[in-house]
C-alpha positions in Angstrom: 36.8 102.7 85.9 38.3 99.3 85.0 39.9 97.2 87.6 43.6 97.4 87.8 45.9 94.6 88.7 49.6 95.1 89.5 52.1 92.2 89.4 55.4 92.5 91.3 58.1 89.9 90.3 60.3 88.9 93.2 63.3 86.5 93.3 62.1 84.0 95.9 59.3 83.0 98.2 60.7 84.7 101.3 61.0 88.0 99.5 57.5 87.6 98.1 56.0 86.9 101.5 57.7 89.8 103.1 56.8 92.2 100.3 53.1 91.1 100.3 52.9 91.7 104.0 54.6 95.1 103.9 52.5 96.0 100.8 49.2 95.2 102.6 50.3 97.2 105.7 51.8 100.2 103.8 49.0 100.7 101.4 46.1 99.4 103.6 44.8 97.1 101.0 41.3 95.8 101.1 42.5 92.3 99.9 45.7 90.5 100.7 48.0 90.2 97.7 48.1 86.9 96.0 51.4 84.9 95.9 52.0 82.9 92.8 55.1 80.7 92.0 56.2 81.4 88.4 58.6 78.6 87.2 60.9 79.7 84.5 60.3 78.1 81.1 61.8 74.6 80.9 63.0 74.6 84.5 61.8 72.0 87.1 64.1 73.1 89.9 62.4 75.2 92.6 65.6 77.3 92.7 64.7 78.5 89.3 61.4 80.0 90.2 60.3 83.6 90.6 57.4 84.6 92.8 54.7 87.0 91.8 52.8 89.2 94.1 49.5 90.1 92.5 47.7 93.1 93.8 44.1 94.0 92.9 43.6 97.8 92.8 40.0 98.4 91.8 40.2 102.1 92.6 43.5 102.5 90.7 45.0 104.3 93.7 48.4 102.7 93.7 51.1 104.5 91.7 53.1 102.4 89.3 56.2 104.5 90.2 55.7 103.8 93.9 55.3 100.1 93.2 58.5 100.1 91.1 60.4 101.5 94.0 58.6 99.2 96.5 59.5 96.0 94.5 63.1 97.2 94.1 63.5 96.9 97.9 63.3 93.2 97.5 65.4 93.0 94.3 62.2 92.8 92.2 60.3 94.8 89.7 56.7 95.6 88.6 55.6 93.9 85.5 54.1 96.2 82.9 50.5 95.1 82.0 
């Protein structure tokens, strides 16, 4: 089976850090999710950045629907790949 990667888009760093920690705990992930700052096109201001939580899911055991609901708790969403 191909490796699966999920990307959750969150509004700020605090939300991303909280979500990544909760995600690792709730789903007992083998690897810690990766946090990535995603500046909006043409914006230099840190206020205008979204944060991505990247989750490697090699066994494809995480449900996209569950991750949609999970990201929504932090006013975020799951990016369709």
